[in-house]
C-alpha positions as CSV (number, residue, x, y, z in Angstrom):
1,M,109.1,-104.9,157.7
2,K,105.3,-104.3,158.1
3,S,105.8,-100.6,158.9
4,L,108.1,-100.4,156.0
5,L,105.5,-101.9,153.6
6,R,102.7,-99.7,154.8
7,F,105.3,-96.7,154.5
8,L,105.9,-97.5,150.8
9,L,102.1,-98.3,150.1
10,L,101.0,-94.8,151.4
11,G,103.6,-93.2,149.1
12,L,102.4,-95.2,146.2
13,V,98.7,-94.2,146.9
14,A,99.7,-90.5,147.0
15,F,101.7,-90.8,143.8
16,T,98.8,-92.5,142.0
17,L,96.2,-89.8,143.2
18,A,98.8,-86.9,142.1
19,R,98.5,-88.2,138.5
20,A,94.6,-87.9,138.6
21,T,94.4,-84.4,140.1
22,E,94.3,-81.1,138.4
23,A,97.8,-79.4,138.8
24,P,98.3,-76.4,140.9
25,V,98.5,-73.0,139.0
26,R,101.3,-70.6,139.4
27,R,100.2,-67.1,141.1
28,E,102.3,-64.1,141.9
29,W,102.4,-61.4,144.7
30,V,104.5,-58.4,144.7
31,V,105.9,-58.0,148.3
32,G,108.2,-55.1,149.2
33,G,108.9,-54.6,145.5
34,V,109.8,-58.2,144.9
35,T,107.8,-60.5,142.8
36,R,107.1,-63.7,144.7
37,E,105.3,-66.8,143.5
38,A,103.5,-70.1,144.6
39,L,101.8,-72.9,143.0
40,V,98.2,-72.9,144.1
41,Y,95.5,-75.6,144.0
42,A,91.9,-74.3,144.4
43,P,88.8,-76.5,144.1
44,A,85.8,-75.0,142.0
45,R,83.8,-74.8,145.3
46,A,86.4,-72.4,146.9
47,K,84.6,-69.6,145.1
48,T,81.2,-70.3,146.8
49,E,81.8,-72.4,149.9
50,L,84.1,-71.9,153.0
51,T,87.3,-73.8,152.2
52,P,90.3,-74.9,154.3
53,V,93.7,-73.7,153.3
54,V,97.0,-75.5,153.7
55,F,100.5,-73.9,153.4
56,V,103.3,-76.2,152.3
57,F,106.9,-75.0,152.6
58,H,109.8,-76.6,150.9
59,G,113.2,-77.3,152.5
60,H,116.5,-75.3,152.1
61,G,117.6,-75.7,148.4
62,G,114.1,-77.0,147.4
63,S,111.4,-75.5,145.1
64,M,107.7,-75.2,145.0
65,Q,107.8,-77.8,142.1
66,N,109.6,-80.3,144.2
67,V,107.2,-79.8,147.2
68,V,104.3,-80.2,145.0
69,R,105.6,-83.6,144.0
70,S,106.7,-84.9,147.5
71,F,103.9,-83.6,149.5
72,A,101.1,-83.6,146.9
73,L,98.5,-82.8,149.6
74,H,96.0,-81.4,146.9
75,T,95.6,-84.9,145.7
76,L,94.8,-86.2,149.0
77,W,92.5,-83.3,150.1
78,P,90.9,-82.0,146.9
79,E,88.4,-80.1,148.8
80,A,91.0,-77.9,150.3
81,I,93.1,-74.9,148.7
82,V,96.7,-76.0,148.9
83,V,99.5,-73.4,148.5
84,Y,103.0,-74.3,147.7
85,P,105.2,-71.1,147.9
86,Q,108.7,-70.6,146.6
87,G,111.4,-69.3,148.8
88,L,114.2,-66.9,147.9
89,A,118.1,-67.3,148.2
90,T,118.8,-67.3,152.0
91,P,121.6,-68.4,154.2
92,G,121.0,-71.8,155.7
93,Q,121.4,-72.5,159.4
94,L,123.3,-75.8,159.0
95,T,124.3,-75.6,155.2
96,D,124.8,-73.0,152.5
97,P,126.0,-70.2,154.6
98,E,126.5,-68.0,151.6
99,G,122.8,-68.1,150.9
100,K,122.9,-69.3,147.3
101,K,119.9,-71.7,147.6
102,A,116.3,-70.9,148.1
103,G,114.7,-71.1,151.6
104,W,112.9,-69.3,154.4
105,Q,113.7,-66.9,157.3
106,S,114.5,-68.8,160.4
107,T,113.9,-66.0,162.9
108,V,111.8,-62.9,163.5
109,G,113.5,-59.8,161.6
110,A,115.7,-62.0,159.4
111,Q,115.6,-60.7,155.7
112,D,113.4,-57.9,157.0
113,D,110.6,-60.5,157.6
114,R,110.3,-60.9,153.9
115,D,108.7,-64.4,154.1
116,L,106.3,-63.4,156.9
117,K,105.2,-60.6,154.9
118,F,104.9,-63.0,151.8
119,F,102.7,-65.2,154.0
120,D,100.4,-62.3,154.9
121,A,100.1,-61.3,151.2
122,M,99.2,-64.7,150.2
123,L,96.6,-65.2,152.8
124,A,95.1,-61.8,152.0
125,G,95.1,-62.5,148.2
126,L,93.4,-65.9,148.7
127,G,90.9,-64.2,151.0
128,A,90.0,-61.8,148.2
129,D,89.6,-64.5,145.6
130,F,88.0,-67.4,147.5
131,R,85.8,-68.0,150.6
132,V,88.5,-69.1,152.9
133,D,87.5,-70.8,156.0
134,P,89.0,-68.7,159.0
135,K,88.7,-71.9,161.3
136,R,90.7,-74.3,159.0
137,L,94.1,-72.9,158.2
138,Y,97.1,-75.1,158.4
139,A,100.9,-75.1,157.7
140,T,103.4,-77.8,157.1
141,G,107.0,-78.0,155.7
142,H,110.1,-79.9,155.7
143,S,113.5,-79.2,157.2
144,N,113.9,-75.2,156.8
145,G,110.2,-75.3,155.7
146,G,109.4,-77.0,158.9
147,G,111.3,-74.4,160.8
148,F,109.3,-71.6,159.0
149,T,106.2,-73.4,160.0
150,Y,107.2,-73.1,163.7
151,L,108.0,-69.5,162.9
152,L,104.5,-69.0,161.7
153,W,103.2,-70.8,164.8
154,A,105.1,-68.2,166.9
155,T,104.1,-65.1,164.8
156,R,100.9,-65.9,163.3
157,G,99.7,-68.7,165.6
158,K,96.3,-67.3,166.5
159,K,95.2,-67.7,162.7
160,F,96.0,-71.5,162.5
161,A,94.1,-74.6,163.5
162,A,97.1,-76.9,163.4
163,F,100.7,-77.3,162.3
164,A,102.7,-80.3,160.9
165,P,106.4,-79.6,160.8
166,S,108.9,-82.3,159.3
167,A,112.7,-82.6,160.3
168,A,112.8,-79.4,162.1
169,V,113.2,-77.8,165.7
170,A,111.6,-74.8,167.4
171,A,114.4,-74.0,169.8
172,R,114.2,-70.2,168.9
173,Q,110.5,-70.0,168.8
174,L,109.5,-72.0,171.9
175,A,109.1,-69.1,174.1
176,Q,106.6,-67.5,171.6
177,L,104.5,-70.6,171.0
178,R,101.0,-71.0,172.5
179,P,99.3,-74.3,172.6
180,K,98.2,-75.6,169.2
181,P,97.6,-79.1,167.9
182,V,100.7,-80.2,166.1
183,L,102.0,-83.3,164.1
184,H,105.9,-83.6,164.2
185,L,107.4,-86.0,161.8
186,A,111.2,-87.0,162.4
187,G,113.6,-89.5,161.2
188,E,115.5,-91.6,163.8
189,N,118.8,-91.4,161.6
190,D,118.5,-87.6,160.8
191,T,122.1,-86.5,161.0
192,L,121.5,-82.9,159.7
193,V,118.6,-81.7,162.1
194,K,119.6,-84.3,164.6
195,F,116.9,-86.6,166.1
196,S,118.0,-85.7,169.6
197,W,117.3,-82.1,168.9
198,Q,113.9,-82.9,167.6
199,Q,113.2,-85.0,170.6
200,M,113.8,-81.9,172.7
201,T,111.4,-80.0,170.7
202,I,108.7,-82.8,171.0
203,E,109.1,-83.0,174.8
204,A,108.9,-79.0,175.0
205,L,105.7,-79.2,172.9
206,R,104.2,-81.8,175.2
207,K,105.0,-79.7,178.2
208,L,103.4,-76.5,176.4
209,N,100.4,-78.3,175.5
210,Q,100.0,-80.2,178.8
211,C,99.9,-83.6,177.3
212,G,99.5,-87.0,179.0
213,A,100.9,-90.5,178.1
214,G,101.3,-91.5,174.6
215,E,98.9,-94.0,172.8
216,P,98.7,-95.3,169.2
217,W,97.4,-92.9,166.6
218,E,96.3,-94.0,163.0
219,K,98.4,-97.2,163.4
220,A,101.6,-95.1,162.4
221,G,102.1,-92.4,165.1
222,T,101.8,-91.6,168.7
223,L,99.1,-89.3,170.2
224,Y,99.8,-87.4,173.4
225,P,96.3,-86.2,174.6
226,S,96.2,-82.7,175.7
227,K,94.2,-81.1,178.6
228,L,93.9,-78.0,176.5
229,G,92.6,-79.7,173.5
230,A,95.8,-79.3,171.7
231,P,97.4,-82.8,171.2
232,V,100.9,-83.6,170.2
233,V,101.2,-86.3,167.7
234,T,104.4,-87.6,166.4
235,F,105.5,-89.9,163.5
236,I,108.9,-91.3,163.8
237,H,110.2,-93.1,160.9
238,P,113.4,-94.9,160.3
239,G,115.0,-92.6,157.7
240,G,117.2,-89.9,157.8
241,H,116.8,-86.2,156.8
242,M,114.0,-87.0,154.5
243,F,110.2,-86.3,154.0
244,P,108.7,-89.7,154.5
245,A,106.4,-91.2,151.8
246,A,103.7,-91.9,154.5
247,G,103.8,-88.2,155.6
248,P,101.2,-86.6,153.2
249,A,98.4,-89.1,154.1
250,L,99.0,-88.6,157.9
251,I,99.3,-84.8,157.7
252,V,96.0,-84.7,155.9
253,K,94.2,-87.0,158.3
254,F,95.7,-84.9,161.2
255,F,94.6,-81.6,159.8
256,Q,91.0,-82.8,159.0
257,Q,90.7,-83.6,162.7
258,H,91.3,-80.0,163.8
259,A,89.6,-76.6,163.4
260,L,89.4,-73.4,165.4
261,P,86.5,-73.3,167.8
């Protein structure tokens, strides 16, 4: 009961802050002849001071507007640039095989790497407009967005300081991953991206990052310290295939603890 109350309280705090923070602004990039878009929050200081950047990817069938509301990271870390990109119609791995809903490529080469190219264009555009801190780049996402977060780790990992996927697995990317700090969020009753699958990913990440025994982290998660300085942190909630209300505050806390050397 105490954990549930804390879970709801953190969600209420995030919602309250979201109402008091300036809303992200829509920006466009043309990638391979296709206009792509994202909602971007940038603090005024980003023009003159080195500023961290966080990319937040929605799940399959979601939207940039949905993920602004559910994650709202810009309200919890207003000193950072926060980018909420919009996916395109794409076949889902577990649902929507016809590809009628918006999502992200799941493997290298899929859809001509349109989403990896989109990420590259966004990062380049932000670098031209703001003083992006090259040591503090982060990515998070839920479900298909969490899978794309793992794909970014596999293909653009050197650029990032840390990752925080939710309700996702890294089975197809594990061989390409190199040690990085990671926070993985998972629901014990997830029947879509099965909890047992996510547990296997977590165990593989602990082995990759040479982690030791778990210990409490921020009164909500479990920290597995790493000999390589790349800890694995888990937040296991009692829900199903959902993004937990406590997630945003934990993700921001985790990202703020990590930067490239």
